[in-house]
N, C-alpha and C positions, 0 to 999 in steps of 0.2 A: 534496725528494724526487729522484730521479732519474729520467729516463726510464726507464733499464731496469727498476729498482721498480715503477714503474707498469706496462711493458706484462707485471711479475710478476702483476699482478694480474686479469688478464685470458688470462692462462694457463685450459686443461682441467685441473681436478685430477684425478685421478687414484688410485679407491677400491682395493678389495685385490684382485680381481683384475685390475689395472688395466690400466679399460677409463676414460676419460676421461666426467668427468660432464656434462652441456649447458653452454656459456660465456656465464652470466648475472650478474652481479655486480651483489646485494643492498646497498641499503645502506637503512637505521633511520635517520627522522626523527633518534635520539637520539643520532646515530653525527657530528661532526661536520666530528670528526678530520678520518677517515674520507672524508667527502665535500669536504675543505677540500685532501686532497693526492688527490684527483682533479683539482681545479678544476686547483691547480697543473703537473701534470704533462700533463693532455690538453686545458685551458682550453677545460670546459666547466662553462657554467656554468647551474647547475639553477632559477637564480632566473630568466633570461628564458625556461624552454620555461612559471614561470606566468603569464605576462602573457595568455595562450591555451591555449587547446584544444590546437592545432596552427602549431608553427612549424617555420622552414628556420635550420639555420646552419653551412652550408658540407654537409662531409657525413652533419651527424648532426643526423636529426630528433626535436624533441620535441614527446610527448606525452602532457597531462596530462588524465589520464580519472576520473573518480569513479561509481564502482558499487555497486552493491546485492548486498548478497544476505541469507544466513539460516547464522546462528553458533550453535548450544547453543541453537535455535529460540526465539532473538532480530532479528531485525531493523537488519543496520546496514549505515554509508556509510562509504566507505573509498575516499579519494584518491591517484593511487598518478602520480608525473610519469616518464614513460620516455625515455629517449635511444637513440635503435638507432641504429645505426652499417655497414656494410660489417661490423664483422667486432668488433660489440663489443654485446650487449645490458645495458644499465645501469638500474633502477629504485630510485628513492625514495620507502619506502613509510614506512607506522607503526610509533610505534614495537612495535605488536599488531601482524604480519603477519595480511594478509588471507586467512582460510582460500581463495580461489577462486586465489588467487597460491601459498599451499602446494604445492594441486593438481596445478597446472601444475609445478611441481620434480618432484612425485613422477610424474607423466607422463613426465618429459624424463631422469630415474633409469632409470622400467621401458623403457624404450627399450635400456639399454644399450650407449651411440655417446654423444659428445658431438655436440651441437646447432648447431648454425651461429645467429649471431646471429636472420636473416632466418626459420628455422621454429623458438628459441625464440620470439617476438614471438608468431605465431600461433598455437602449442602456451595463450604465456601469453591472449591473444583470447579462443582457445572453453575457456577454462578459466570467464575473464569472464562469458562469454556462458552459460556450463552453472548459474550462479550463480544469473543475473538471469530466467535461465528454473526455475531450483528456487527460485527467492522468486515470480517469478510462480504457480507452481503453490499456494504455501503461502499468496499471498493470496484463490487460490479457494475454496480448504480454509473462508479465511474467511467469507467470502460464503456460504457450506453453507449456515454457520450462522448469518450474520444472514437470508438466505432465507427457512428456518424459522420464526425469529422475527416476522419481519414476516408470513408466515401465522398464526399464530398468534394474531394479534391481530385482524389482517380474518377471523378464523376463530371470532373467541369462544373461542379456547383456551383449556385452563389450565395454570398450570407454579406449580410452587414455591407449590403450595395460595393460588391468585390470578390472579386477571386480569390481564391485559396491561393497561397500562396508559400512556398517556401518553408516563412515563421511559422510558418502553421503547424505543418509540419513537424516543425522542431519543435519547439512548442508543447507536441503532442509528444514527441520523443522523451522530453525530461518529466513529463506530468506517469508514462511508465516507467522511465528508469525510479521517479518516487512510491510505485505500488509495487514496484518491485520490491525493492526496499524492505517496502509496509512488507511481503509476501512475507523475506526473508525471515524480520522477524516475527509474524505473527508459527510459522513452523516450527523458531527453536522453541518458540512459546510455548507448542502441544505438548515438545518432546518431552518437558523439564514439567508438564503436569500427566504423561502416560506420567513418566519419570514415581511422580509424586505419589503418584494413584497407586507405583504399582508397592513400591517400597508398601504403603499405608492400605493394603488386601497383604503383602506380608506379617503385616503387625499387627491386624486386628486381633485384639486380645479375644479370646473364647464368650467373654460380654456381651460384643457386640458381631456375633454370628451372620443377626440378621440383617445388619446392613454389609453381605459380602452380594446379595443379588445387588444389592444398589450400588456398591459399588462398581462389579463385572460391565453394568451397565455405562457409569461414568466412563469407563476405559474405551468398551463402542463408541461412547460419544466423543469420544477425543478423536480416534480413529475414524472418526464423518468428518469434524471439522478440518481435517488433517488432510482427508480426499478431496471435498474442497474446499482447499488452498492449493492441492492439485492441480483443480482443475479451472481459475481459477490462474493464477500461474501459467498453464497453458495456454488460456488464453491471453497472457499480457504479453508472450515469446510469438502469438501467432500476429496479437495487435502490432508488437517491433517493425515482423519483417514485412506481414503488407504498409505501413509509412517507411519501410525501406525502400518499398517497391518506388508508394506514390510522393518519395523527393528527389528517385532514379526518373519518374514518369515528370515532373518537374521541369527539372533542371534538363533534360531533353526536350522539351516543349520551348525554352530557352533558347537553349543551341539551336532549336529549331526557326525561332524563327531571328537569329540572328543570319543562321546560310541564307534564308532564302531574304531578306535583304540584300545581302553579298551580290545577292544571283544576279537579284533586280538592278541595281550600281556595276556591274560587271561589265554590260553595252559600254554603257553613258564613258565608264573609266575609259573603255578604249579606243571608245572616235573620239574623244577629246582626247588622248591621248597620238592620234593621229593625227588630227589635225592641227596638232599643238609642234610635229616635228619641224625646224627647221630646214626647207628646201625651197629650190631657187622658184621654183610655181607648180603652182593648185588651182588647174581651172576652176575648181567649183564651188572659189572664192571668189570669182572677177560670173563668175552664172550669177545673174540676177535674182534667184528661187533658189538660190546656194543655201542660207540658214533654215529658213521656212522646212526646205527639205531634212539639210541632216539634228535639225528638232525635231520630224519628225522619224526620222529613220532612229535614230536615239528611242524615241515609244516605243516604237512597237519591235524594236530588240529587245527594249525591257520588257516588254509583254507576254514575248516570248517562254525566260523562263519564267516565269506566272501563270502561265494559263501551264506550263508544263506540270511543278508543282500542285497545281489545284486538281491537276486530269488525274497524280496520281494517288490522289488522298494526302498528303504531308502536311498540308493546313487543319488537318481535323485534329 
Protein backbone atom coordinates (compact mmCIF):
# COMPACT_ATOMS: atom_id res chain seq x y z
CA UNK A 1 0.00 0.00 0.00
CA UNK A 2 1.54 3.33 -1.00
CA UNK A 3 1.59 6.54 1.01
CA UNK A 4 -0.56 8.17 -1.66
CA UNK A 5 -3.35 5.70 -1.02
CA UNK A 6 -3.01 6.14 2.72
CA UNK A 7 -3.25 9.90 2.51
CA UNK A 8 -6.45 9.46 0.57
CA UNK A 9 -7.93 7.69 3.59
CA UNK A 10 -7.58 10.82 5.65
CA UNK A 11 -8.83 13.31 3.13
CA UNK A 12 -12.19 14.81 4.15
CA UNK A 13 -14.92 13.46 1.96
CA UNK A 14 -17.51 15.74 0.44
CA UNK A 15 -21.22 15.42 0.93
CA UNK A 16 -23.94 16.13 -1.62
CA UNK A 17 -23.63 19.89 -1.09
CA UNK A 18 -19.86 19.85 -1.54
CA UNK A 19 -19.15 20.48 2.14
CA UNK A 20 -16.42 18.47 3.83
CA UNK A 21 -17.34 16.06 6.57
CA UNK A 22 -15.16 15.78 9.73
CA UNK A 23 -11.67 14.34 9.24
CA UNK A 24 -12.01 11.37 11.55
CA UNK A 25 -11.16 7.81 10.54
CA UNK A 26 -13.16 5.18 12.38
CA UNK A 27 -12.02 1.54 12.28
CA UNK A 28 -13.99 -1.33 13.70
CA UNK A 29 -12.34 -4.21 15.52
CA UNK A 30 -13.62 -6.61 12.84
CA UNK A 31 -11.65 -4.76 10.12
CA UNK A 32 -8.11 -6.12 10.63
CA UNK A 33 -7.20 -5.54 6.99
CA UNK A 34 -7.84 -1.82 7.20
CA UNK A 35 -5.92 -1.63 10.46
CA UNK A 36 -2.97 -3.42 8.87
CA UNK A 37 -2.96 -0.92 5.98
CA UNK A 38 -2.87 1.98 8.42
CA UNK A 39 0.01 0.42 10.34
CA UNK A 40 1.99 -0.21 7.15
CA UNK A 41 1.50 3.23 5.63
CA UNK A 42 1.69 5.48 8.70
CA UNK A 43 3.58 3.29 11.14
CA UNK A 44 0.80 3.45 13.73
CA UNK A 45 0.96 0.55 16.17
CA UNK A 46 -2.43 0.31 17.90
CA UNK A 47 -1.08 -2.42 20.19
CA UNK A 48 1.27 0.20 21.61
CA UNK A 49 -1.71 2.23 22.74
CA UNK A 50 -3.21 -0.74 24.56
CA UNK A 51 -0.35 -0.87 27.04
CA UNK A 52 -1.57 2.11 29.08
CA UNK A 53 -4.35 4.68 29.15
CA UNK A 54 -2.11 7.41 27.71
CA UNK A 55 1.05 7.05 25.66
CA UNK A 56 3.05 9.17 23.22
CA UNK A 57 4.85 8.03 20.07
CA UNK A 58 6.32 10.89 18.09
CA UNK A 59 3.62 13.28 16.98
CA UNK A 60 0.85 10.79 17.75
CA UNK A 61 -0.90 10.46 21.12
CA UNK A 62 -2.61 7.21 22.05
CA UNK A 63 -5.63 7.23 24.36
CA UNK A 64 -7.30 4.06 25.64
CA UNK A 65 -10.65 5.15 27.07
CA UNK A 66 -13.24 2.85 28.63
CA UNK A 67 -16.61 4.52 29.10
CA UNK A 68 -20.18 3.57 29.91
CA UNK A 69 -23.47 4.64 28.48
CA UNK A 70 -27.16 3.78 28.25
CA UNK A 71 -28.17 2.24 24.94
CA UNK A 72 -31.73 1.00 24.39
CA UNK A 73 -32.36 0.95 28.12
CA UNK A 74 -29.28 -1.18 28.86
CA UNK A 75 -26.01 -0.10 30.45
CA UNK A 76 -23.04 -0.84 28.21
CA UNK A 77 -19.28 -0.46 28.62
CA UNK A 78 -17.10 0.29 25.58
CA UNK A 79 -13.33 0.53 25.19
CA UNK A 80 -12.02 2.64 22.32
CA UNK A 81 -8.44 3.40 21.29
CA UNK A 82 -7.92 6.93 19.94
CA UNK A 83 -4.86 8.04 18.01
CA UNK A 84 -4.56 11.83 17.80
CA UNK A 85 -2.14 13.60 15.50
CA UNK A 86 -1.80 17.14 14.22
CA UNK A 87 -3.97 16.45 11.18
CA UNK A 88 -5.53 13.09 11.96
CA UNK A 89 -7.87 11.44 14.43
CA UNK A 90 -8.22 7.66 14.34
CA UNK A 91 -10.41 5.50 16.55
CA UNK A 92 -10.39 1.72 16.93
CA UNK A 93 -13.91 0.80 18.06
CA UNK A 94 -15.85 -2.36 18.91
CA UNK A 95 -17.74 -4.04 16.12
CA UNK A 96 -20.97 -2.56 17.46
CA UNK A 97 -20.14 1.15 17.49
CA UNK A 98 -20.92 2.95 20.78
CA UNK A 99 -23.83 5.33 20.62
CA UNK A 100 -21.72 8.18 22.05
CA UNK A 101 -19.40 8.10 19.04
CA UNK A 102 -22.36 8.03 16.66
CA UNK A 103 -23.72 11.12 18.38
CA UNK A 104 -20.34 12.84 18.10
CA UNK A 105 -20.17 12.15 14.37
CA UNK A 106 -23.74 13.43 13.94
CA UNK A 107 -22.77 16.68 15.69
CA UNK A 108 -19.81 17.13 13.37
CA UNK A 109 -21.95 16.59 10.29
CA UNK A 110 -24.50 19.14 11.53
CA UNK A 111 -21.75 21.76 11.68
CA UNK A 112 -21.65 21.78 7.90
CA UNK A 113 -17.87 22.10 7.61
CA UNK A 114 -14.85 19.87 7.98
CA UNK A 115 -13.53 19.65 11.54
CA UNK A 116 -9.83 19.50 12.27
CA UNK A 117 -8.42 16.57 14.22
CA UNK A 118 -8.27 18.31 17.60
CA UNK A 119 -11.73 19.78 17.17
CA UNK A 120 -13.09 16.34 16.34
CA UNK A 121 -11.38 14.90 19.40
CA UNK A 122 -12.92 17.56 21.63
CA UNK A 123 -16.39 16.80 20.26
CA UNK A 124 -15.82 13.06 20.80
CA UNK A 125 -14.77 13.59 24.43
CA UNK A 126 -17.79 15.84 24.96
CA UNK A 127 -20.12 13.14 23.61
CA UNK A 128 -18.55 10.52 25.90
CA UNK A 129 -18.90 12.87 28.86
CA UNK A 130 -22.56 13.47 28.00
CA UNK A 131 -23.14 9.70 27.81
CA UNK A 132 -21.68 9.24 31.29
CA UNK A 133 -23.88 12.05 32.61
CA UNK A 134 -26.95 10.35 31.11
CA UNK A 135 -25.91 7.09 32.75
CA UNK A 136 -25.67 8.80 36.13
CA UNK A 137 -29.19 10.18 35.66
CA UNK A 138 -30.40 6.65 34.93
CA UNK A 139 -28.65 5.28 38.01
CA UNK A 140 -30.14 8.07 40.10
CA UNK A 141 -33.62 7.04 38.94
CA UNK A 142 -32.87 3.43 39.92
CA UNK A 143 -31.84 4.65 43.37
CA UNK A 144 -35.20 6.35 43.73
CA UNK A 145 -36.92 2.98 43.29
CA UNK A 146 -34.64 1.41 45.89
CA UNK A 147 -35.39 4.28 48.28
CA UNK A 148 -39.15 3.70 47.96
CA UNK A 149 -38.68 0.01 48.71
CA UNK A 150 -36.48 0.75 51.72
CA UNK A 151 -39.01 3.21 53.13
CA UNK A 152 -41.69 0.56 52.65
CA UNK A 153 -39.66 -1.88 54.73
CA UNK A 154 -39.03 0.64 57.48
CA UNK A 155 -42.64 1.80 57.51
CA UNK A 156 -44.04 -1.75 57.46
CA UNK A 157 -45.95 -0.91 54.31
CA UNK A 158 -47.46 -3.59 52.10
CA UNK A 159 -46.89 -4.20 48.43
CA UNK A 160 -47.97 -6.98 46.12
CA UNK A 161 -50.42 -8.16 48.84
CA UNK A 162 -47.65 -9.07 51.26
CA UNK A 163 -45.27 -7.42 53.70
CA UNK A 164 -41.79 -6.57 52.62
CA UNK A 165 -39.39 -9.09 54.06
CA UNK A 166 -35.71 -9.87 54.41
CA UNK A 167 -35.51 -11.12 50.82
CA UNK A 168 -36.62 -7.70 49.56
CA UNK A 169 -33.91 -5.97 51.59
CA UNK A 170 -31.28 -8.40 50.35
CA UNK A 171 -32.39 -7.82 46.74
CA UNK A 172 -32.08 -4.07 47.27
CA UNK A 173 -28.57 -4.53 48.66
CA UNK A 174 -27.56 -6.53 45.59
CA UNK A 175 -28.93 -3.78 43.32
CA UNK A 176 -26.98 -1.17 45.28
CA UNK A 177 -23.83 -3.25 44.94
CA UNK A 178 -24.22 -3.29 41.15
CA UNK A 179 -24.81 0.47 41.10
CA UNK A 180 -21.71 1.06 43.21
CA UNK A 181 -19.63 -1.03 40.80
CA UNK A 182 -20.95 0.98 37.85
CA UNK A 183 -20.13 4.22 39.67
CA UNK A 184 -16.56 3.05 40.18
CA UNK A 185 -16.29 2.38 36.44
CA UNK A 186 -17.78 5.82 35.72
CA UNK A 187 -15.22 7.50 37.95
CA UNK A 188 -12.38 5.67 36.21
CA UNK A 189 -13.81 6.74 32.85
CA UNK A 190 -13.99 10.38 33.93
CA UNK A 191 -10.38 10.29 35.10
CA UNK A 192 -9.37 8.97 31.68
CA UNK A 193 -11.39 11.69 29.96
CA UNK A 194 -9.82 14.41 32.08
CA UNK A 195 -6.34 13.04 31.37
CA UNK A 196 -7.02 12.93 27.63
CA UNK A 197 -8.49 16.46 27.60
CA UNK A 198 -5.56 17.98 29.52
CA UNK A 199 -3.04 16.17 27.32
CA UNK A 200 -4.79 17.42 24.18
CA UNK A 201 -4.81 20.96 25.58
CA UNK A 202 -1.08 20.81 26.26
CA UNK A 203 -0.24 19.51 22.77
CA UNK A 204 -2.70 21.63 20.80
CA UNK A 205 -1.11 23.20 17.68
CA UNK A 206 -1.11 26.96 17.26
CA UNK A 207 -3.54 26.60 14.37
CA UNK A 208 -6.11 25.16 16.82
CA UNK A 209 -5.60 27.84 19.48
CA UNK A 210 -9.22 29.05 19.16
CA UNK A 211 -10.25 25.65 20.53
CA UNK A 212 -8.59 26.29 23.91
CA UNK A 213 -11.71 27.88 25.50
CA UNK A 214 -13.83 24.98 24.23
CA UNK A 215 -11.38 22.44 25.64
CA UNK A 216 -11.20 24.29 28.97
CA UNK A 217 -14.99 24.20 29.14
CA UNK A 218 -14.90 20.49 28.40
CA UNK A 219 -12.53 19.91 31.32
CA UNK A 220 -14.91 21.81 33.58
CA UNK A 221 -17.80 19.69 32.31
CA UNK A 222 -15.84 16.50 33.04
CA UNK A 223 -15.14 17.70 36.58
CA UNK A 224 -18.84 18.57 37.00
CA UNK A 225 -19.81 15.02 36.02
CA UNK A 226 -17.26 13.73 38.56
CA UNK A 227 -19.07 15.77 41.22
CA UNK A 228 -22.36 14.31 40.01
CA UNK A 229 -20.87 10.84 40.35
CA UNK A 230 -19.72 11.63 43.90
CA UNK A 231 -23.23 12.78 44.79
CA UNK A 232 -24.79 9.58 43.44
CA UNK A 233 -22.14 7.50 45.22
CA UNK A 234 -22.93 9.24 48.53
CA UNK A 235 -26.57 8.44 47.97
CA UNK A 236 -25.72 4.78 47.38
CA UNK A 237 -23.77 4.70 50.64
CA UNK A 238 -26.69 6.25 52.50
CA UNK A 239 -29.11 3.72 51.02
CA UNK A 240 -26.80 0.85 51.91
CA UNK A 241 -26.71 2.05 55.51
CA UNK A 242 -30.48 2.47 55.55
CA UNK A 243 -30.98 -1.00 54.08
CA UNK A 244 -28.73 -2.51 56.73
CA UNK A 245 -30.86 -0.80 59.35
CA UNK A 246 -34.01 -2.07 57.65
CA UNK A 247 -32.59 -5.58 57.62
CA UNK A 248 -31.84 -5.36 61.34
CA UNK A 249 -35.38 -4.09 61.98
CA UNK A 250 -36.94 -6.98 60.08
CA UNK A 251 -34.73 -9.51 61.85
CA UNK A 252 -35.63 -7.98 65.22
CA UNK A 253 -39.31 -8.23 64.31
CA UNK A 254 -38.92 -11.91 63.53
CA UNK A 255 -37.11 -12.56 66.81
CA UNK A 256 -39.77 -10.53 68.64
CA UNK A 257 -42.59 -12.66 67.22
CA UNK A 258 -40.93 -15.87 68.31
CA UNK A 259 -40.22 -14.40 71.75
CA UNK A 260 -43.88 -13.43 72.24
CA UNK A 261 -45.07 -16.88 71.11
CA UNK A 262 -42.64 -18.51 73.53
CA UNK A 263 -43.88 -16.31 76.39
CA UNK A 264 -47.49 -17.27 75.64
CA UNK A 265 -46.81 -21.00 75.83
CA UNK A 266 -44.56 -20.92 78.89
CA UNK A 267 -47.48 -20.95 81.43
CA UNK A 268 -49.11 -23.87 79.63
CA UNK A 269 -45.83 -25.78 79.67
CA UNK A 270 -45.40 -25.04 83.38
CA UNK A 271 -48.90 -26.25 84.29
CA UNK A 272 -48.63 -29.35 82.10
CA UNK A 273 -45.29 -30.17 83.71
CA UNK A 274 -46.78 -29.78 87.19
CA UNK A 275 -49.78 -32.02 86.51
CA UNK A 276 -47.65 -34.64 84.79
CA UNK A 277 -45.57 -35.29 87.91
CA UNK A 278 -45.72 -38.83 89.24
CA UNK A 279 -47.08 -38.21 92.76
CA UNK A 280 -49.17 -40.52 94.95
CA UNK A 281 -52.16 -38.21 95.23
CA UNK A 282 -53.25 -34.99 93.48
CA UNK A 283 -56.57 -33.77 94.94
CA UNK A 284 -57.52 -31.50 92.08
CA UNK A 285 -57.70 -34.49 89.75
CA UNK A 286 -60.55 -35.88 91.85
CA UNK A 287 -62.47 -32.61 91.75
CA UNK A 288 -65.50 -32.47 89.47
CA UNK A 289 -64.44 -29.16 87.90
CA UNK A 290 -60.71 -29.89 87.94
CA UNK A 291 -60.30 -30.17 84.16
CA UNK A 292 -62.15 -26.96 83.19
CA UNK A 293 -60.41 -25.15 86.04
CA UNK A 294 -57.02 -26.24 84.71
CA UNK A 295 -57.93 -25.13 81.18
CA UNK A 296 -59.13 -21.73 82.43
CA UNK A 297 -56.03 -21.31 84.56
CA UNK A 298 -53.80 -22.12 81.59
CA UNK A 299 -55.63 -19.63 79.33
CA UNK A 300 -55.52 -16.92 82.00
CA UNK A 301 -51.82 -17.33 82.64
CA UNK A 302 -51.18 -17.27 78.87
CA UNK A 303 -53.09 -13.99 78.49
CA UNK A 304 -51.11 -12.25 81.21
CA UNK A 305 -47.82 -12.19 79.20
CA UNK A 306 -49.75 -11.15 76.11
CA UNK A 307 -51.38 -8.23 77.92
CA UNK A 308 -48.02 -7.18 79.35
CA UNK A 309 -46.32 -7.31 75.93
CA UNK A 310 -49.15 -5.32 74.37
CA UNK A 311 -49.05 -2.75 77.18
CA UNK A 312 -45.32 -2.25 76.66
CA UNK A 313 -45.89 -1.70 72.95
CA UNK A 314 -43.69 -4.59 71.87
CA UNK A 315 -46.27 -5.78 69.32
CA UNK A 316 -45.98 -2.59 67.23
